[in-house]
C-alpha positions, 0 to 999 in steps of 0.5 A: 509617457504621460499615460505611464506617469499617470498609471504610476501615480495612480498605483502609488496614490493608494492608501497604505492600508489597502496596499498592506491588506493586499500583500497580506491577502496574497501571502495567505494564499501562498504555499510558503506562508506558513499556513497549516498544511492540508491533513488527510487520514490514511487507513492502514493495516495493523500487520507487523510482518508485511515488509518490504511493503509495510510494518506496524510495530507498537503502533508505529507504521513504516515501510516502502508504502509509507515512504512513497506516500510521504514523499508525495505528500511532502512535495504537494504540501500535504500531511498524511496521518496514518490510522492503524486498524485491523483489516476488516475494521479499516475496510468498514471505516473507509467505506463509511467515509470515516477515512480519507484514503486507504492503503493498501487497497485493490478493486477486487478486494471486499468488492461486495462491501464497496459496491455502493460507493465510487472509489478512485484508485492509483496503482502503487506496488506490484504483488504476487500471492501464491503457494510456497512449497518444499522444493521436493513438492514443486510440480505435484499440482493442486491435487497435492494440496490438502492443507493450505497454510496462510498468514492471519487475515489472508484470503486465498482467492484462487482456492476458494472453490476448493475450500467450499467443496471441502477439498482443501482446508486452511490453517492460519498462522499469526507469525511468518516464522511459525508458518514456515516451520509448519511447512518445513515440518509438513504440517501443511502442504503449502503456504499461500502468501505474498511472495515478496514478503515471504522472500523478505522474511525468509532471508532475514529469519534464516540468513544462513539456511539454504532455501528449502521453500520454493514458489510454484508459479504453475499453481493458482496464484493472484498478481496485481497491484496494491493501490492507494484509494479514496472515495472523497478525493479523486483529484488527489488520486489523480495527482498521485498518479502523475507524481508516480509517473514523474518520479519513477526514478525516485520510486525505483530508488526507494524500492531498491533500498527495501529490496523490492526488486523484480520478483523472481516469481513474476 
């Protein structure tokens, strides 16, 4: 008891100024102290028609990807500042270290550009890129494809050998609607695109039209994930992986809100 009284007397005999300094010091370290949150730049693409993944209209970036990233940032006390660029410029700025994060990214994309840097990745959203056809052309095989339509900026990786051999010509379209019409009018033999994006825009551009376009899973296609990536902040990439695992139900609810359900083509 005597020792306890001595301890109490010692604690309360500190100079008031020192006690106040200690309170202010720990308050400054508290996440609730009102200190400025850590802000990070996220390089994103300027494509307007990438829903449900993303959309960029008049400089405003939105979509499922952003909603997931913002939910993570809010929980961790971060702020993500989305910087919109054309795809090739975004990739270059990221590799140069002028962007903190990149979304979407994938270890297989622009691999030559990224070979000299170490990049941490977190798998985020599934994708399948494949060929849409007129329904009557499904099952005709690769030999049917002479002209392949693609959205502007897309790279049909599974068809590069055919392109290099001169057996396949590619035509780019800036708008999905124009690409659909080219396919329906048979100006192209197939359209290579993200199947979820294709389904999203087809259902909204032509809600009353019976589906005339189908995905042929027997043709060469690519499947995988859209990743969040970083050269500078591998620890935050690890945090994000843990967040996705712990908040699977919340992420699934966001996916449902955007119609990002299990794709019929996977």
